[in-house]
C-alpha positions as CSV (number, residue, x, y, z in Angstrom):
1,X,16.0,-39.3,65.7
2,X,14.2,-38.5,62.5
3,X,10.8,-38.5,64.2
4,X,12.0,-36.2,66.9
5,X,13.2,-33.6,64.4
6,X,10.1,-33.7,62.3
7,X,8.8,-30.1,61.6
8,X,11.7,-28.9,63.8
9,X,11.6,-25.4,62.2
10,X,8.0,-24.9,63.4
11,X,8.9,-25.5,67.1
12,X,9.6,-22.7,69.5
13,X,13.2,-22.2,70.8
14,X,12.1,-23.8,74.1
15,X,10.7,-26.8,72.3
16,X,13.8,-27.2,70.2
17,X,16.0,-27.1,73.3
18,X,13.9,-29.8,74.9
19,X,14.2,-32.0,71.9
20,X,18.0,-31.5,71.7
21,X,18.4,-32.1,75.4
22,X,16.4,-35.3,75.3
23,X,18.0,-36.6,72.1
24,X,21.6,-35.6,72.7
25,X,21.8,-35.8,76.5
26,X,22.4,-32.1,77.4
27,X,22.9,-31.6,81.1
28,X,20.8,-29.2,83.1
29,X,23.7,-26.8,83.3
30,X,24.2,-26.9,79.6
31,X,20.5,-26.2,79.0
32,X,20.5,-23.3,81.4
33,X,23.5,-21.8,79.6
34,X,21.6,-21.9,76.3
35,X,18.5,-20.5,77.9
36,X,20.3,-17.6,79.5
37,X,21.9,-16.6,76.2
38,X,18.6,-16.7,74.2
39,X,17.7,-13.3,72.9
40,X,14.4,-11.5,72.8
41,X,13.1,-9.4,70.0
42,X,13.9,-10.1,66.3
43,X,16.9,-12.4,66.7
44,X,14.9,-15.6,66.6
45,X,13.4,-14.5,63.3
46,X,16.8,-13.9,61.6
47,X,17.7,-17.6,61.1
48,X,16.1,-21.0,60.8
49,X,15.8,-23.3,63.8
50,X,16.9,-20.5,66.3
51,X,18.1,-21.9,69.6
52,X,20.2,-19.3,71.4
53,X,22.5,-16.3,70.8
54,X,26.2,-17.0,70.4
55,X,27.8,-13.8,71.6
56,X,31.1,-12.2,70.4
57,X,32.7,-9.3,72.2
58,X,32.6,-5.9,70.7
59,X,35.2,-3.2,71.4
60,X,36.4,-0.1,69.7
61,X,39.7,0.6,68.0
62,X,40.9,4.2,68.6
63,X,43.5,6.5,67.2
64,X,42.3,6.3,63.6
65,X,42.9,9.4,61.4
66,X,41.5,8.9,57.9
67,X,41.2,11.7,55.4
68,X,42.0,14.3,58.1
69,X,39.2,13.1,60.4
70,X,39.5,11.2,63.6
71,X,37.5,8.0,64.1
72,X,36.5,5.5,66.7
73,X,35.9,2.1,65.0
74,X,33.6,-0.6,66.5
75,X,35.0,-4.1,66.0
76,X,33.5,-7.5,66.7
77,X,36.0,-10.3,67.2
78,X,36.9,-13.2,69.5
79,X,40.7,-12.9,68.9
80,X,42.3,-11.1,71.8
81,X,45.0,-9.1,70.0
82,X,43.0,-7.7,67.0
83,X,41.7,-4.5,68.5
84,X,44.9,-3.8,70.4
85,X,46.9,-4.2,67.2
86,X,44.5,-2.0,65.1
87,X,44.7,0.8,67.7
88,X,48.4,0.5,68.0
89,X,48.9,0.6,64.2
90,X,46.5,3.5,63.8
91,X,48.3,5.5,66.4
92,X,51.6,5.1,64.6
93,X,50.1,6.0,61.3
94,X,48.2,9.0,62.7
95,X,51.6,10.3,63.9
96,X,52.6,10.2,60.3
97,X,49.7,12.3,59.2
98,X,47.1,9.6,59.0
99,X,45.7,7.4,56.3
100,X,44.2,8.5,53.0
101,X,41.4,6.4,51.6
102,X,39.5,6.6,48.3
103,X,36.6,4.7,46.8
104,X,37.2,4.0,43.1
105,X,33.7,2.9,42.3
106,X,30.7,1.3,44.0
107,X,28.8,-1.0,41.7
108,X,27.5,-4.6,42.0
109,X,27.6,-7.2,39.2
110,X,25.4,-10.3,38.7
111,X,25.2,-13.2,36.3
112,X,22.5,-14.9,34.2
113,X,24.3,-18.0,33.0
114,X,23.1,-20.0,29.9
115,X,24.1,-23.6,29.2
116,X,24.4,-25.6,26.0
117,X,25.2,-22.6,23.8
118,X,26.3,-23.7,20.4
119,X,27.4,-20.4,19.0
120,X,28.5,-17.7,21.4
121,X,28.4,-15.0,18.7
122,X,24.6,-15.4,18.3
123,X,24.1,-14.7,22.0
124,X,26.6,-11.8,22.0
125,X,25.0,-10.2,19.0
126,X,21.4,-10.5,20.3
127,X,22.3,-9.0,23.7
128,X,24.1,-6.1,22.0
129,X,21.0,-5.4,19.9
130,X,18.6,-5.7,22.8
131,X,20.8,-4.1,25.6
132,X,18.4,-1.2,26.2
133,X,15.4,-3.5,26.4
134,X,17.2,-5.7,28.9
135,X,18.2,-2.8,31.0
136,X,14.6,-1.5,31.0
137,X,13.4,-4.9,32.1
138,X,15.9,-4.7,35.0
139,X,14.7,-1.2,35.9
140,X,11.1,-2.2,35.9
141,X,11.9,-5.2,38.2
142,X,13.1,-2.7,40.9
143,X,11.8,0.8,40.1
144,X,12.4,2.2,43.6
145,X,16.2,2.1,43.2
146,X,15.9,4.0,39.9
147,X,13.9,6.7,41.7
148,X,16.8,7.0,44.2
149,X,19.3,7.6,41.4
150,X,20.6,4.1,41.1
151,X,19.7,1.1,39.0
152,X,21.1,-1.0,36.2
153,X,24.0,0.6,34.3
154,X,25.3,-2.0,31.7
155,X,25.1,-5.5,30.5
156,X,27.7,-7.6,28.7
157,X,28.2,-11.2,27.6
158,X,31.2,-13.5,28.3
159,X,32.0,-16.9,26.8
160,X,32.9,-19.1,29.7
161,X,33.8,-22.1,27.5
162,X,32.2,-25.6,27.2
163,X,28.9,-24.1,26.0
164,X,28.4,-21.8,29.0
165,X,27.7,-18.1,28.5
166,X,27.3,-15.4,31.2
167,X,25.3,-12.2,30.8
168,X,26.8,-9.8,33.4
169,X,24.5,-7.1,34.7
170,X,26.1,-4.1,36.5
171,X,23.9,-2.1,39.0
172,X,24.3,0.9,41.1
173,X,22.7,-0.3,44.3
174,X,23.0,3.0,46.2
175,X,23.3,2.5,50.0
176,X,22.3,-1.1,50.1
177,X,24.5,-4.2,49.7
178,X,22.0,-5.0,47.0
179,X,21.9,-8.8,46.8
180,X,18.1,-9.2,46.8
181,X,17.8,-6.2,44.5
182,X,20.3,-7.7,42.0
183,X,18.8,-11.2,42.1
184,X,15.3,-9.8,41.3
185,X,16.6,-7.9,38.3
186,X,18.6,-10.9,37.0
187,X,15.6,-13.2,37.2
188,X,13.6,-10.7,35.2
189,X,16.3,-10.6,32.5
190,X,16.5,-14.4,32.5
191,X,12.7,-14.6,31.8
192,X,13.1,-12.4,28.7
193,X,16.1,-14.4,27.5
194,X,14.2,-17.6,27.9
195,X,11.1,-16.3,26.1
196,X,12.9,-14.6,23.2
197,X,16.0,-16.6,22.7
198,X,14.5,-19.9,23.7
199,X,17.5,-20.6,25.9
200,X,17.0,-22.1,29.3
201,X,19.1,-20.3,32.0
202,X,21.2,-22.4,34.3
203,X,21.0,-19.9,37.1
204,X,20.7,-16.2,37.9
205,X,22.7,-14.8,40.9
206,X,24.8,-11.9,42.0
207,X,28.6,-12.1,42.0
208,X,30.5,-11.4,45.2
209,X,33.7,-10.6,43.3
210,X,33.4,-7.0,44.2
211,X,35.9,-5.8,41.5
212,X,33.7,-2.8,40.8
213,X,33.6,-1.8,44.5
214,X,37.3,-1.1,45.1
215,X,38.7,1.1,47.8
216,X,42.4,2.0,48.3
217,X,44.0,3.1,51.6
218,X,47.5,4.6,51.5
219,X,49.9,6.1,54.1
220,X,53.5,7.4,54.1
221,X,55.4,7.0,57.3
222,X,58.7,8.9,57.8
223,X,61.4,6.3,58.4
224,X,62.8,8.2,61.3
225,X,59.5,7.7,63.2
226,X,60.0,3.9,63.3
227,X,62.7,4.0,66.0
228,X,64.6,6.4,68.3
229,X,67.9,5.8,66.4
230,X,67.9,6.6,62.7
231,X,70.0,3.5,61.8
232,X,67.5,1.3,63.7
233,X,64.6,3.0,62.0
234,X,66.1,2.5,58.5
235,X,66.6,-1.2,59.3
236,X,63.0,-1.6,60.5
237,X,61.7,0.1,57.3
238,X,63.9,-2.1,55.1
239,X,62.7,-5.3,56.9
240,X,59.0,-4.2,56.6
241,X,59.4,-3.7,52.9
242,X,61.2,-7.0,52.5
243,X,58.5,-8.8,54.5
244,X,55.9,-7.2,52.3
245,X,57.8,-8.3,49.2
246,X,57.8,-11.9,50.4
247,X,54.0,-11.8,50.5
248,X,54.1,-11.0,46.8
249,X,56.5,-13.8,46.0
250,X,55.3,-16.6,48.2
251,X,51.6,-17.7,48.3
252,X,52.3,-19.5,51.6
253,X,53.3,-16.2,53.3
254,X,50.6,-14.3,51.4
255,X,47.8,-16.3,53.0
256,X,49.0,-15.4,56.5
257,X,49.7,-11.8,55.5
258,X,46.2,-11.4,54.2
259,X,44.6,-13.2,57.1
260,X,46.1,-10.5,59.3
261,X,44.5,-7.8,57.2
262,X,41.2,-9.5,57.3
263,X,41.4,-9.8,61.1
264,X,40.6,-6.1,61.2
265,X,38.4,-5.9,58.1
266,X,36.1,-8.8,59.2
267,X,35.7,-7.3,62.7
268,X,34.4,-4.0,61.3
269,X,32.2,-5.7,58.7
270,X,30.5,-7.8,61.4
271,X,30.0,-4.8,63.6
272,X,28.3,-3.0,60.8
273,X,25.9,-5.8,60.1
274,X,27.4,-6.8,56.7
275,X,28.2,-10.1,55.2
276,X,31.8,-10.8,56.2
277,X,31.9,-14.0,54.2
278,X,31.2,-12.1,51.0
279,X,34.0,-9.7,51.8
280,X,36.4,-12.5,52.6
281,X,35.6,-14.2,49.3
282,X,36.0,-11.0,47.3
283,X,39.3,-10.2,49.0
284,X,40.9,-13.5,48.5
285,X,39.8,-13.7,44.9
286,X,41.2,-10.2,44.3
287,X,44.5,-11.4,45.8
288,X,45.0,-13.7,42.9
289,X,47.1,-11.7,40.4
290,X,48.9,-13.2,37.4
291,X,47.5,-16.6,38.4
292,X,49.3,-16.4,41.8
293,X,47.9,-15.6,45.2
294,X,49.6,-12.5,46.6
295,X,49.5,-10.1,49.5
296,X,46.7,-7.6,49.3
297,X,48.9,-4.8,50.7
298,X,52.4,-3.6,49.7
299,X,54.9,-1.6,51.7
300,X,57.8,0.1,49.8
301,X,60.8,2.1,51.0
302,X,60.9,5.3,49.0
303,X,63.7,7.6,50.2
304,X,63.0,8.6,53.7
305,X,59.4,7.4,53.6
306,X,57.8,4.0,54.1
307,X,54.7,3.9,51.9
308,X,51.9,1.4,52.4
309,X,49.0,0.7,50.0
310,X,46.0,-1.6,50.4
311,X,43.3,-2.0,47.8
312,X,40.2,-4.1,48.7
313,X,36.9,-5.0,47.0
314,X,34.3,-3.9,49.6
315,X,30.7,-4.4,48.4
316,X,29.2,-3.3,51.7
317,X,25.9,-1.4,52.5
318,X,24.6,0.8,55.2
319,X,20.9,0.1,54.8
320,X,18.7,-3.0,54.4
321,X,19.3,-6.6,55.5
322,X,20.8,-7.1,59.0
323,X,21.7,-3.4,59.3
324,X,18.1,-2.7,60.2
325,X,17.3,-5.8,62.1
326,X,20.3,-5.8,64.5
327,X,19.9,-2.9,67.0
328,X,23.6,-2.4,67.5
329,X,24.3,-1.6,63.9
330,X,22.8,1.8,63.9
331,X,24.7,2.6,67.2
332,X,27.9,1.4,65.6
333,X,27.3,3.5,62.6
334,X,26.9,6.5,64.8
335,X,30.1,5.6,66.8
336,X,32.1,5.4,63.6
337,X,30.4,8.5,62.1
338,X,29.2,6.5,59.1
339,X,26.5,8.0,56.9
340,X,27.1,6.3,53.6
341,X,28.6,3.1,52.1
342,X,31.5,5.1,50.8
343,X,32.3,6.2,54.4
344,X,32.3,2.6,55.5
345,X,34.4,1.4,52.6
346,X,37.1,4.0,53.3
347,X,37.1,3.2,57.0
348,X,37.3,-0.6,56.5
349,X,40.2,-0.2,54.1
350,X,42.0,2.1,56.6
351,X,41.5,-0.5,59.4
352,X,43.0,-3.2,57.2
353,X,46.1,-1.1,56.4
354,X,46.6,-0.2,60.1
355,X,46.1,-3.8,61.1
356,X,48.7,-4.9,58.5
357,X,51.2,-2.3,59.6
358,X,51.0,-3.3,63.2
359,X,51.4,-7.0,62.4
360,X,54.2,-6.7,59.9
361,X,56.2,-4.3,62.1
362,X,55.9,-6.6,65.1
363,X,56.8,-9.6,62.9
364,X,60.1,-8.1,61.8
365,X,61.1,-6.5,65.2
366,X,60.0,-8.0,68.5
367,X,58.3,-10.9,66.9
368,X,54.5,-11.5,66.6
369,X,54.3,-13.7,69.6
370,X,55.2,-11.0,72.2
371,X,52.1,-8.9,71.6
372,X,49.9,-12.0,71.2
373,X,51.2,-13.6,74.4
374,X,49.9,-10.9,76.8
375,X,46.4,-11.2,75.3
376,X,46.5,-15.0,75.3
377,X,47.7,-15.0,79.0
378,X,44.8,-12.8,79.9
379,X,42.5,-15.3,78.2
380,X,44.1,-18.1,80.2
381,X,43.5,-16.1,83.4
382,X,39.8,-15.8,82.6
383,X,39.6,-19.5,81.6
384,X,40.7,-20.6,85.1
385,X,38.0,-18.4,86.7
386,X,39.9,-15.3,87.7
387,X,37.5,-12.4,88.5
388,X,37.9,-9.0,86.8
389,X,39.9,-7.7,89.7
390,X,42.1,-10.9,89.8
391,X,42.8,-11.0,86.0
392,X,45.5,-8.2,86.0
393,X,47.4,-9.7,89.0
394,X,47.3,-13.3,87.6
395,X,48.2,-12.1,84.1
396,X,51.3,-10.3,85.5
397,X,52.4,-13.4,87.3
398,X,51.8,-15.7,84.3
399,X,53.8,-13.3,82.0
400,X,56.9,-14.1,84.1
401,X,56.6,-17.8,83.2
402,X,58.2,-19.1,80.0
403,X,55.3,-21.1,78.8
404,X,52.3,-20.8,81.2
405,X,49.7,-23.5,81.2
406,X,46.3,-24.0,82.8
407,X,47.6,-26.0,85.7
408,X,50.1,-23.2,86.6
409,X,47.4,-20.6,86.2
410,X,45.1,-22.5,88.7
411,X,47.9,-22.8,91.2
412,X,48.8,-19.1,91.0
413,X,45.1,-18.1,91.3
414,X,44.8,-20.2,94.5
415,X,47.9,-18.4,95.9
416,X,46.5,-15.0,95.0
417,X,43.3,-15.8,96.8
418,X,45.0,-17.2,99.8
419,X,47.1,-14.0,100.1
420,X,44.0,-11.9,99.9
421,X,42.4,-14.0,102.6
422,X,45.4,-13.6,104.8
423,X,45.4,-9.8,104.3
424,X,41.7,-9.6,105.3
425,X,42.4,-11.8,108.4
426,X,45.2,-9.5,109.6
427,X,42.8,-6.5,109.3
């Protein structure tokens, strides 16, 4: 096998497929599936050893009102209920006046880490004395960002213990996500430190913590809006607040609580050509407060209002990287009326809050499974080969069953088709 994969990265996608088919026994049908999904254009250049394009569905969530503006939000996800829940949550929150979202700051931090440091104070003092020099070195490493009004802002030292010291550089990266820009500046600083302090750096790399790119979304929902009867509405509001509190007390619940938020967040981040893994990492790190993992959002009952708040680290960009290589990104930015990273940050936070509201309300009322079930049943209908015109009919019949499975779906589809044939025959 080793010989077959020698210089694999230099092969064309067609050659790679032939090697895989021969080595791993792919059928002709499987090979055709991979060939049909292979993309043209720049996609083969984005990643190493490109073979084909793995497609995810894109839809749009509607009903969003954020900072007194209406939005349509492109979302990329394979989970059936995500866009439906986001749209439903957004509609209810829009009825309450909409979501307010604010960006606290938008800066990126990176690290130059030194090892085998004997006396931290010596490093700390030297950096303090040479701060301007180090910032100038960082500016010279990427002068174009300085011309656009951004660039390095500050540098500090931290004693990590066990002889490790981190030099933390903070940069205004403007509209870019800024990873490459940051790493270039850090390596320039590392070279100066090595030459003047005679300390070998262990590594130089940006941090995805995102604590200096925080965005908060808030909303106040009149309790009376939650149900037709005031007593029922008050009970729902109380239960939502209680469920939110559990996510602050119990890490086991907090994980699922936050996963629901990230269902919406990730889908928007992907649609906008950003690194959803970085956003996930930042969000879950931010969820650890007082040495305990907690829910990222909080819902509180305040008189006749149910108030929701969500703060997220969102180091996203609107230019550079995949945002320029993937053709759909610019279209999605136009659909969502995004013209700056701050616009995108506010919208992502709003989506996370709406997603959370829809999920937590369903959880404490009808149960989360009711909404999920319809979407899952529709997926089941497609799995057994129902055509677009047959899916609604089959879904309706499957919903009447207690626990529909693939065998039942196939039998019902046969009956549906037989009935259609009989109708045509009578005509």
